[in-house]
N, C-alpha and C positions, 0 to 999 in steps of 0.2 A: 115269047110270052103269050099269054092268054086273051082270046078276041074282047074282051072283059074289060081288059086292063089296056091295052091298047084305045081305044074307046075310050075311058076315063080322059088319057092323057092326052087324046087330040083336041077333048074338052076343056080339058085343062090349056092346053097352049094356048087357044082360041081365045081365053077369058084373059091369062094375061098379057095375050097383048094390046089387048082395050085397056088393060089395067097400065100399060106404061105407059100409055099415049095421055091418059090422067095426072101422071107424076104426083103418084104421091104414095107415102111407104102402102105396102098392102100386111094383112093380114093375115097369113098363109096357115092352112090347115091341114093334117095328116093324118089318118087314122088308123090304126090296126083293129082286131080282133079284140084286144084287151087294152090298148094306152091306144089318147090320143092324144097331140101335140100341136102345140101354135106356135109359132113365130110373128115377128112385126119385120117387114125386110124394109130396106131403106127404097124410098124413089127409085136411084138410081140400081138398085139391082145386088149390090156387091155386097154387104154390110147386113149382117143380122142386128137389129136395137135392141129386139127385150124378145124372149121365146118363155114358155110354161111347156107343163106338159103332167100328165097323168102318173109318171115317175117323181115329180116331186114330193118331197118331204109331207107338205101341207094335204096334200091330195090320195097319195101310195097309203097313207095309215088306214084304209076305208075302202081299197080301190077296185072297186067291181068290176072294173068297162062298161057303164053303161051313163044314158043321157045325164044321172045324177055329178056324176063324174066328169063329164066333158061339162056340165055346166060351171064347177069352181074353176076347170081350166078355163073358162074363158072371164070368169072371174076375177081370177089369178094374172092374166093378159093384160084386162083391162084395167087394174091397179100399177104393174109394173110400165103400162105406154104413158099412163096419168104422171107419172113417177117423171117422164122424162120429155114431158107436157107436149105430150101426143093426144088431138082428141080426135083429127081426122082420118080415115083409113081407107083402102079400099079391100074388102072381104073377097080372097082368093078360095075358093071351098077346093079348089084342084080337082074340080072334076066331079066331086061325090053330090050327089044328089041335096038338095035342102031338106032335111028332113032328121027325125032320131037325133043322134048324137049331134053333127053338124049343126043344125038349127039351133040345139041346148045352148053348146058355145056359143053361138051369133048371139042367142036373146041376152046371153051372161054378157056378154060384150059392150051389148048395146044398155044395161041394166049401169054398168060400172062406169058407165060415163064415155063408151069409142060411137063414131059416129061412123056408119058406113051405110 
């Protein structure tokens, strides 16, 4: 594994230990150069309660892999969370820097009603 990926996973591990103490569901984000994925994982960490990605039909039609698509995914995951009755989650950025597509997804999820 590259040094960059090892560093990112180390940051993610530290964040996830802190989130585990909070005992709330977490909004976990994973990104690739072309797509972005978001999952809401239960507080116990054993089940995925909701998921959305840039591969979903609503987003995929005009997917370019940019911040606009990330915002659409954030809005979609917020809608799915509200349908489940979830309002408060912890944002798990998986060690990625909080800018660009990660920030766009988080802002759209907040606008959609999620609190973190």
